[in-house]
Structures are given as C-alpha cells and as structure tokens.
C-alpha positions, 0 to 999 in steps of 0.5 A: 354174878356182878348183876346179882350182887348189885340187884341184891344191894338195891333190893336190901336197901329198898326193903329197909326204906319200905320198912321205914315208911311203915315204922317211921323214925329211920333215916337214909342217904347217899355217901361217897369218898375215897378208900386208901387200900392195902393188903396184909402179907401181900409182899410174900404172896406176890413174891411167891410167883417169881423166884428170887423176887423182892416186893415192896407195897404201897396203898392203892387209892380208890373210890368208896361210896353208895347208899345207907339206911339206919335207925336210932333206937334211942338217944345213944344207940342205933344201927346202920346198914350200907350198900357200898362200891369199894375199890380195894387192892394194892400197889407193888414194886417187884424187883428181880435180880439182873432184870430190874424193878417193875410196878404193878397195881392189883385192882379189886372191886367189891360190893360191900354191906357193912352192918354197923352198930352206932353209939352217939357220943353227942347229939345236939340240935346242930351237931352229932358225933358217933362211933360205929363198928360191925361186920362187913359182907363183901362180894368181889365184882372185878379183879385185875393185875394192871389190865389182866383179869385175875378174877379166877384167882380171887375169892368171890366172898369176903367177910370182914369188919369195920370200925370208925367215927362220924360227925353230922352237921344238922339242917332243917327238916331232919336233914344233915351233911355227914362225914365219917372215917373208918378202918376196914379189915378183911377177916378172910383171905383174898387169894385162891390156891395160895402156895404152901407156907405163904399166908393168904393176904387180907384186904385192909383200908382207910375210908373217908366219905362225905354224905347227905342224910334225910329222914325216912317215913313218918314220926310216931304220933 
C-alpha cells in the first residue's frame, strides 16, 4: 500500500509537469520543514483504553516536505498541487492512580496531497505575498505508538483542509525562495472501532516550510 501511494504521488506530479511543458506558464519546486502536530479529542480517546486514567497531550514535532506544481491563472489568482510526506500524531502523558504516569508518542505518517487555491496579495519584481486554502487528501503509510505498530487501528484515508500564507523572494530567471506557514485540519477521524460515547480524534497541525521554486515549460509567445 505504501508503495502504491508513493507511486501515485510521483505520477501525479510528473503529469502536471508534463502539462506545464506543453502549456507553459507553470512553476514547480521542492519544499521542506516541520509540522507541529496534535489531535482534537485525543485525551478522551486515549483514556478510554485504560480504566481510571487521566491524559494530557502535547504536540509532536515531525517532518513535512515534498514537491509542488502550480500555475498563476492571472496576476491575482492561481492554484497549486503538492505531494508531501507529513508526520502527524500526538504526545501523551497517561496517569493511572496507584501506578503513576507514563509518556507515549503516537506517530502517524501520511502521504498528503493538498489542492490549494492561491490568491496573490502582492506581486512585485522582487517579492510576492499570497494566501492559500483548499482540501487535502491524506493516505496513512505508518502508524506506531512508540515502537508498537497500530496501523490496523488507524484509518488509511484522511480528508481534510489547509489554510495558510506564503512569501517568495524572487531571483533571476523566474526562480524564487519561498516560505509558507499553514494550519491543517483533518475532517475525518483517525481511529477505527472508536468506543461508544467517545469522539473520534482528528489530526491538527501547524506546518512551516522553506522551498525552492522554478518555472516549468515555456512562456507563451
């Protein structure tokens, strides 16, 4: 399954790049950074597995990065499709009366495809500023609680959304160094077979990435 989704990611981005060669006016590149991940409703979900337990959670810091292809439709509007490896999950401290407190980290890794609509707030010869938003399609590739595999307990697909802002420092030849920050949220639950009366936790994250952007194809004559 992991190989299938990695292959789909590569095929989708290569197809878009090929379209750029034919149509011109598109751009692509690579980006990498960090994802500060957490989950909504994680405390109740984790506590449901241990009678009398209380749970506090904190962010898991993981990697976020991959490839992107986009196009400016006009001076203000455009779109961008990304293929990212995103590390999500949550850290938890579980306290059980008479037994004490134990710490654990739920590590969930995804291949994710954000499909983003981009609005250019400012676009000069040297700098560009934009905001973006759109749906995300995520496919779980690994799931562990510390070193224990829990993939059978985690949904393989996640539908969500992302919203954020970016800046580009433009260079010669249409190239640019980019920086973007985003808030991402899962619209579907993470767990399978969630106990009755417990809300299924959903992924949340704040991602920050630095990228290198270059033009693709040829300009229209």
